[in-house]
C-alpha positions as CSV (number, residue, x, y, z in Angstrom):
1,M,0.0,0.1,0.3
2,L,2.9,2.3,0.6
3,S,4.5,1.7,-2.5
4,E,1.3,2.4,-4.5
5,Q,1.3,6.1,-2.3
6,V,4.4,6.8,-3.7
7,Y,3.7,5.2,-7.3
8,A,0.6,7.8,-7.2
9,H,2.2,11.0,-5.8
10,L,5.7,10.4,-8.1
11,R,3.5,10.1,-11.4
12,D,1.3,12.6,-10.5
13,A,3.8,15.0,-10.2
14,I,5.7,14.2,-13.2
15,L,2.2,14.8,-15.1
16,R,1.8,17.8,-13.8
17,G,5.2,18.7,-14.9
18,H,6.4,19.0,-11.4
19,H,9.4,17.2,-12.6
20,S,11.3,18.8,-15.6
21,P,12.1,16.7,-18.9
22,G,15.3,15.4,-18.6
23,E,15.3,15.8,-14.6
24,A,17.0,13.6,-12.5
25,L,14.7,11.6,-9.9
26,K,17.3,10.9,-7.4
27,P,15.8,7.9,-4.9
28,Q,17.6,8.9,-2.0
29,D,16.1,12.5,-2.2
30,L,12.6,11.0,-3.3
31,A,12.8,8.4,-0.5
32,T,13.9,11.4,1.9
33,A,11.3,13.8,1.0
34,Q,8.5,11.1,0.8
35,G,9.5,9.9,4.3
36,V,9.9,6.2,3.4
37,S,12.3,3.8,2.2
38,L,14.8,3.9,-0.4
39,A,13.1,0.5,-1.6
40,V,9.6,1.8,-1.8
41,V,11.0,4.4,-3.7
42,R,13.0,2.1,-6.6
43,E,10.0,0.0,-6.5
44,A,7.5,3.1,-7.7
45,L,10.8,4.0,-10.1
46,V,10.7,0.7,-11.9
47,R,6.7,1.1,-12.1
48,L,6.7,4.4,-13.8
49,V,9.6,3.3,-16.4
50,G,7.4,0.5,-17.2
51,D,4.7,3.1,-17.8
52,G,7.0,5.8,-20.0
53,L,7.2,8.0,-17.7
54,A,10.3,7.6,-16.3
55,D,13.8,6.7,-17.6
56,R,16.4,3.9,-15.9
57,L,19.8,5.3,-17.0
58,P,22.5,3.1,-16.9
59,N,24.9,3.5,-13.5
60,R,23.0,7.1,-13.5
61,G,19.8,6.2,-11.9
62,F,16.1,7.6,-13.2
63,A,15.1,10.4,-15.1
64,V,12.5,12.3,-16.3
65,P,12.3,11.2,-20.5
66,A,13.3,14.0,-22.7
67,V,11.2,16.3,-24.8
68,T,13.4,15.8,-27.5
69,D,13.4,11.3,-27.0
70,R,12.5,9.7,-30.0
71,R,10.3,7.6,-28.4
72,W,7.2,10.1,-28.5
73,Q,7.3,9.9,-32.4
74,E,7.8,6.3,-32.5
75,V,4.9,6.2,-30.4
76,A,3.1,9.1,-32.1
77,E,3.6,6.3,-35.8
78,A,2.7,3.5,-33.9
79,R,-0.5,5.2,-32.8
80,R,-0.7,6.7,-36.6
81,T,-0.6,3.4,-37.9
82,V,-2.7,1.3,-35.3
83,E,-5.8,3.1,-34.5
84,P,-7.4,4.5,-37.5
85,L,-7.4,0.7,-38.8
86,V,-9.1,0.0,-35.7
87,L,-11.3,2.8,-36.2
88,R,-12.4,1.4,-39.1
89,L,-13.0,-2.2,-37.6
90,S,-15.1,-0.3,-35.1
91,L,-17.1,1.8,-37.7
92,E,-17.9,-1.9,-39.6
93,R,-18.7,-4.1,-36.1
94,G,-20.7,-1.3,-33.5
95,D,-23.6,-0.9,-32.6
96,L,-26.0,0.9,-31.3
97,A,-25.2,0.1,-27.8
98,W,-22.1,1.4,-28.9
99,E,-22.7,4.3,-30.9
100,T,-24.6,5.7,-27.4
101,R,-21.6,5.0,-25.4
102,V,-19.7,7.2,-27.9
103,R,-22.3,9.7,-27.8
104,A,-22.1,9.4,-23.9
105,A,-18.3,9.7,-23.9
106,H,-18.0,12.5,-26.6
107,H,-20.6,14.6,-24.0
108,R,-18.6,13.9,-20.7
109,L,-15.2,15.2,-22.6
110,A,-17.1,18.2,-23.9
111,R,-18.1,19.2,-21.3
112,T,-14.9,18.6,-19.1
113,P,-12.9,21.5,-18.6
114,A,-9.4,20.8,-20.1
115,F,-7.5,23.0,-17.3
116,A,-8.5,23.0,-13.6
117,A,-7.6,27.2,-13.7
118,E,-6.2,29.3,-16.5
119,E,-2.9,29.7,-15.8
120,D,-2.6,25.9,-15.7
121,R,-0.2,23.8,-18.5
122,H,-1.2,20.7,-18.1
123,Y,-4.5,19.4,-18.4
124,S,-7.2,18.4,-15.7
125,A,-6.8,14.9,-14.4
126,E,-10.8,14.9,-15.2
127,W,-9.8,15.7,-18.6
128,A,-7.0,13.5,-19.0
129,E,-10.0,10.5,-17.9
130,A,-12.0,11.6,-20.2
131,H,-10.2,11.7,-23.0
132,R,-8.7,7.9,-22.8
133,I,-12.5,7.1,-22.5
134,F,-13.5,9.0,-25.5
135,H,-10.5,7.4,-27.7
136,R,-10.8,4.1,-26.2
137,T,-14.7,4.5,-26.9
138,L,-14.6,5.4,-30.3
139,L,-12.4,2.2,-30.9
140,E,-14.2,-0.5,-28.5
141,G,-16.6,-1.4,-31.2
142,C,-14.0,-3.0,-33.2
143,G,-14.5,-6.2,-30.5
144,N,-11.1,-7.3,-30.6
145,P,-9.4,-7.2,-26.7
146,V,-5.9,-7.7,-28.4
147,L,-6.9,-4.5,-30.5
148,L,-8.1,-2.5,-27.4
149,D,-4.7,-3.6,-25.0
150,T,-2.8,-2.6,-27.5
151,F,-4.1,0.7,-28.0
152,D,-3.9,0.7,-24.2
153,R,-0.6,0.5,-23.7
154,M,0.0,3.0,-26.5
155,W,-1.8,5.3,-25.0
156,T,-0.1,4.9,-21.6
157,A,3.0,5.4,-23.3
158,S,2.1,8.8,-25.1
159,E,0.3,10.2,-22.1
160,L,3.3,12.3,-20.3
161,A,3.8,13.8,-24.2
162,R,0.5,14.4,-24.7
163,R,0.6,16.5,-21.4
164,W,4.2,18.7,-22.7
165,A,2.0,18.8,-26.0
166,A,-0.9,20.9,-23.8
167,H,1.0,24.4,-23.6
168,R,2.8,24.2,-27.4
169,S,-0.3,24.5,-28.7
170,P,-3.0,26.8,-27.1
171,G,-4.5,27.6,-29.6
172,R,-5.6,24.0,-30.8
173,D,-9.5,24.2,-31.2
174,H,-9.8,20.1,-29.3
175,L,-13.6,21.0,-28.9
176,A,-13.6,20.6,-33.3
177,E,-10.9,17.8,-33.2
178,H,-13.0,15.7,-31.0
179,A,-16.6,16.6,-32.6
180,L,-15.6,15.9,-35.9
181,L,-14.3,12.4,-35.0
182,E,-18.0,11.7,-32.7
183,Q,-19.7,12.6,-35.9
184,T,-17.6,11.1,-38.8
185,A,-17.9,7.9,-36.6
186,L,-21.1,7.9,-36.0
187,A,-22.0,8.5,-39.1
188,R,-19.7,5.2,-40.2
189,D,-17.7,7.3,-42.9
190,A,-14.7,5.1,-42.1
191,D,-12.7,7.3,-44.9
192,A,-13.5,10.7,-43.3
193,A,-12.6,9.5,-39.2
194,A,-9.7,7.5,-40.1
195,E,-8.5,11.2,-41.8
196,A,-9.7,13.2,-38.8
197,L,-8.3,10.6,-36.0
198,T,-4.5,10.8,-38.0
199,R,-4.7,14.3,-38.0
200,H,-5.4,14.5,-34.2
201,L,-2.9,12.2,-33.4
202,T,0.0,13.8,-35.8
203,L,-1.1,18.0,-34.4
204,T,-0.4,16.3,-30.7
205,T,3.5,15.5,-32.3
206,T,3.4,18.1,-33.9
207,A,3.2,20.6,-31.1
208,L,5.7,18.3,-29.1
209,T,8.6,18.9,-31.3
210,G,8.2,22.5,-32.0
211,G,5.9,22.5,-35.3
212,V,8.2,20.4,-37.0
213,P,6.1,17.4,-38.4
214,P,7.3,13.9,-37.7
215,D,9.2,11.8,-40.3
């Protein structure tokens, strides 16, 4: 239970930007700050490495991944390759119950503020969860748990990059992007929905790389 609490605290701190990209995560300092043993902190850090929220560096301990890390483009490329194909299957196989869930998930997302306060630079936890649920619900119509597990892993791996991209594209119209995804999906327009999703994913990576589209 203690390890779970430390893990949750460190995960939240990284996602909220309390630790800068590339910053060292020193187990001894973290253990002292949290008032726990070094073993508890190391266990939490290993879990964060598995989540893609920390790096384990040979002979150098742990660190927050760097913004320039190639992995973000690699994950984005994987998502742009896999998710539009899964979305096409979802549109082909999804039933009326799926359509209802998509509408409900989009309504929740559209009504949830992206930022808890105007000065915030990172998405709120509530919006981040509503965002995840909407995207997953879009794909759930495929009915393939293996593909959905793949989506879950890629989503977790890209969460940190998504948070960092938030303040790099302040003029981005997320409401319109997600509305278009809902509309094209429920219209069963596979080509338009896949194109909208690909563009949506590309814009996040472009924001993170400073306006340079990924290869």
